[in-house]
C-alpha positions as MATLAB code, in Angstrom:
seq = 'STRLATSYRPVMALAALRHGALRGCARASVAHRPSASVIAPTWVSKAHFSDDGHDDFKPKRKPMPDMGNEEEVLALIDEHVKSHPVLLYMKGTPSAPQCGFSQQVVRVMHAVGVDFSSINVLEHQEIREGIKKYSDWPTIPQLYADGEFV';
ca = [
      71.857   86.814  131.581;
      71.392   88.632  127.734;
      74.595   89.109  126.406;
      75.351   92.420  124.940;
      75.880   93.636  120.950;
      79.624   93.428  120.126;
      79.613   97.278  119.703;
      79.119   97.933  123.142;
      81.306   95.604  125.459;
      84.060   98.353  124.514;
      82.171  101.245  125.661;
      80.961   99.464  128.346;
      84.362   98.638  129.593;
      85.316  102.488  129.226;
      82.985  103.455  131.382;
      83.527  100.882  134.057;
      86.636  102.293  133.741;
      86.198  105.900  133.927;
      83.570  105.582  136.389;
      86.242  104.199  139.147;
      85.818   99.993  138.515;
      89.749   99.835  139.346;
      88.790  103.103  142.235;
      91.144  100.999  145.424;
      91.936   98.330  143.802;
      96.120   98.850  143.804;
      96.697   95.796  145.716;
      94.921   93.157  143.575;
      95.645   89.498  144.537;
      97.940   87.010  142.607;
      97.064   83.344  142.748;
      99.584   81.342  144.187;
     101.339   79.580  141.274;
     103.326   76.786  141.953;
     107.104   75.758  141.574;
     109.208   75.170  138.406;
     110.047   71.768  139.146;
     105.706   70.679  139.151;
     104.729   73.262  135.838;
     108.291   71.354  134.013;
     110.054   68.204  135.352;
     112.604   67.345  134.919;
     112.684   64.374  132.690;
     110.514   66.821  130.215;
     112.944   68.353  128.038;
     112.680   71.240  124.876;
     111.575   70.207  121.922;
     114.286   71.291  118.892;
     113.262   72.514  115.579;
     115.898   72.557  113.096;
     116.201   75.424  110.736;
     116.474   73.188  107.277;
     112.315   74.048  106.254;
     111.268   76.305  103.297;
     112.147   79.810  103.963;
     107.381   79.815  103.164;
     106.955   78.289  106.826;
     109.189   80.161  109.093;
     107.631   83.236  110.279;
     106.877   86.385  108.119;
     107.752   89.725  111.115;
     108.440   93.511  109.823;
     111.883   94.912  110.766;
     111.671   96.560  113.730;
     112.119  100.628  114.104;
     115.833  101.873  115.283;
     114.548  101.847  119.166;
     116.594  104.150  119.394;
     114.959  107.276  117.644;
     112.259  108.711  119.037;
     110.143  109.805  116.463;
     110.102  105.665  115.022;
     109.511  105.224  118.096;
     106.509  107.296  118.153;
     105.778  106.582  114.931;
     105.663  102.396  115.920;
     103.224  103.541  118.309;
     100.937  105.259  116.637;
     100.850  102.178  114.580;
      99.629  100.100  116.967;
      97.263  102.566  118.116;
      95.445  102.799  114.732;
      95.440   99.963  113.905;
      93.783   97.498  116.972;
      90.097   98.522  117.959;
      91.085   98.448  121.378;
      94.618   97.872  122.725;
      96.307   97.854  125.510;
      99.619   99.171  126.781;
     100.631   97.583  130.256;
     102.867   95.735  132.049;
     102.645   91.800  131.306;
     100.252   90.329  129.922;
      96.880   90.072  129.999;
      98.012   85.718  131.124;
     100.196   86.894  133.834;
     100.118   90.831  134.503;
     102.844   91.856  136.570;
     101.463   94.798  138.283;
      98.149   95.059  139.927;
      96.577   98.282  138.249;
      97.295   95.732  134.854;
      95.910   92.538  136.229;
      92.724   95.065  137.158;
      91.705   96.807  133.716;
      92.469   92.716  131.997;
      89.959   91.364  134.584;
      87.499   94.503  133.210;
      87.923   93.304  129.622;
      87.625   90.103  130.673;
      84.959   91.275  132.546;
      82.788   92.435  129.944;
      83.566   90.339  127.146;
      85.709   92.522  125.123;
      88.497   91.537  122.324;
      91.275   93.699  123.016;
      94.932   93.288  121.941;
      98.033   94.270  124.534;
     101.505   95.380  124.431;
     104.087   94.167  126.652;
     105.771   97.983  128.021;
     108.348   95.068  129.847;
     109.740   94.169  126.312;
     111.326   97.409  125.200;
     111.925  100.424  127.876;
     111.930  102.642  124.473;
     107.878  101.429  124.354;
     107.673  101.589  127.725;
     108.862  105.430  127.233;
     107.590  106.106  124.271;
     104.290  105.536  125.427;
     103.699  108.004  128.175;
     104.976  110.927  124.984;
     102.053  110.069  122.933;
      99.710  110.305  125.156;
     101.352  113.050  127.700;
     100.308  110.564  130.121;
     102.767  109.437  132.914;
     101.581  105.944  133.971;
     100.680  103.036  133.176;
      99.107  100.761  131.788;
      96.986  102.699  128.914;
      93.826  101.905  127.147;
      93.223  103.111  123.933;
      89.775  102.086  122.355;
      89.517  103.554  118.930;
      92.702  105.569  117.940;
      91.237  107.672  121.405;
      93.441  107.031  124.467;
      91.217  106.515  127.505;
];
């Protein structure tokens, strides 16, 4: 089959979402996951890294805004939305969604071949509530394409 040009992929994903590709999919099935003992046997230990490395090799992170300040949270969300061509606010991560609706959006995006960024709202309660105010929409997941809420 012919692959769509990269610029049309987000449009196709958005069209699929708008035309009910997710209708009736609230109860998505989750694949069986083996127990933790199968994934990480007891003889596997965590790697420990020393803190004596040069600062140039340490991760650089921007300081987080005051998450208690609603204006700063909304400004952070606005920065996220404007700096990513396709951004999904979801519950969980694309590799481990924590919500059936989030899982379905990820499936549609992967099926259409859209590269997208995601933010797990379960990690920060302030972002979870802030995104609802930012979009004036009460539910998650929320998909943004070129800064526009879909």
